[in-house]
C-alpha positions, -999 to +999 in steps of 0.1 A: +068+516-378+091+493-397+116+478-373+144+485-398+137+522-398+146+549-373+127+582-370+146+615-374+138+625-338+153+592-324+182+595-348+192+630-336+188+619-299+207+586-304+236+602-322+237+635-304+239+655-337+218+686-345+191+690-372+215+714-389+244+689-390+221+662-404+209+684-433+244+699-439+257+663-443+228+656-467+237+687-488+274+676-489+263+641-501+275+623-470+241+609-463+222+599-495+190+616-504+171+583-507+178+575-471+154+603-461+121+584-462+089+603-458+061+583-441+026+591-429+021+587-391-007+596-368+010+630-362+014+637-399+043+633-423+076+622-406+111+614-419+127+580-413+160+564-422+173+529-427+184+522-392+216+502-395+229+521-425+224+556-412+237+549-377+268+533-392+273+562-416+269+589-389+293+570-366+319+569-394+314+606-402+318+617-365+350+596-362+366+610-394+354+645-398+382+660-376+409+644-398+392+646-432+374+675-449+336+671-456+344+673-493+369+645-491+344+625-470+318+630-497+342+614-522+348+585-498+311+578-494+302+583-530+291+551-547+311+560-579+346+545-579+377+565-583+391+564-619+428+571-613+454+544-617+482+537-592+515+519-596+523+489-573+551+509-558+529+540-550+503+517-534+529+502-511+543+537-503+508+549-493+506+520-469+475+505-486+492+471-484+526+458-475+553+450-500+549+413-492+512+414-499+518+433-531+543+407-543+518+379-536+490+398-554+512+404-585+521+367-585+484+358-584+475+385-610+503+375-634+516+410-641+528+442-623+509+468-644+493+499-628+460+491-609+426+506-616+405+514-585+386+481-588+418+461-588+431+482-559+399+472-540+405+435-546+441+440-536+431+457-504+406+430-495+432+404-503+457+420-480+431+425-452+421+389-452+456+376-454+467+399-426+439+387-404+452+351-403+417+338-409+427+321-442+459+308-458+474+321-491+457+294-512+423+303-497+429+341-501+437+334-538+405+314-541+386+344-527+402+367-553+390+344-580+355+345-567+356+383-564+369+387-599+345+362-614+315+380-597+327+413-610+330+400-646+296+381-646+275+406-626+294+439-627+302+457-594+270+446-578+282+422-550+284+440-517+294+412-494+316+381-494+313+352-471+343+330-463+333+296-448+349+264-437+332+230-434+350+200-421+383+216-431+372+226-466+372+263-474+346+279-496+335+315-504+308+333-523+298+368-532+263+382-528+242+414-526+217+420-498+189+418-490+193+381-484+190+358-455+216+331-450+214+300-430+244+277-426+243+241-414+257+233-380+290+220-395+297+252-415+318+279-397+317+315-409+353+324-411+348+360-422+322+383-437+336+410-459+316+442-464+328+454-498+313+489-495+330+494-462+363+482-477+358+506-505+353+535-481+385+525-462+405+523-494+393+557-506+403+572-472+438+558-476+440+572-512+428+606-499 
């Protein structure tokens, strides 16, 4: 069996969920249809899943299902982005970012117009990185430029960003797995940003 897959039997045992829960979450759209992979084995046809993705998703569902309805969770995990706009003031009031972070974002953006979901996502990532203390303001703005450039050139295809520092020099880049990255010994990985996870967190805050 492919090392990156997990069988349905092992998944149910490892996560302590039932067969019924698994397929209910599938019907609700919480677990994508294409994660259910049918493969031939010596015992016949069995169902497998992408290991890291499904374990992470089920962990998130179990942690959130008591506070958020399954329908709202389906919206959170849906790959389609929300279309509604939000004003800067309403974003701050919802606690998505602080007023200070919003002011810095507006300064970098050059206007205080309402934000589409994609812009809110870049704002949320900007605020998360700044709040972490891993980078300074100039580096966070550089990250924003890379994020926006990637979105313009390649659409919303990037799913990860890597922030690095080598001999005091900051750098960042956007990419879409599957890829394998190897840094030289002088390069330090400052932060890896999972854009899909950030999108889910943002949708939860909006919900």
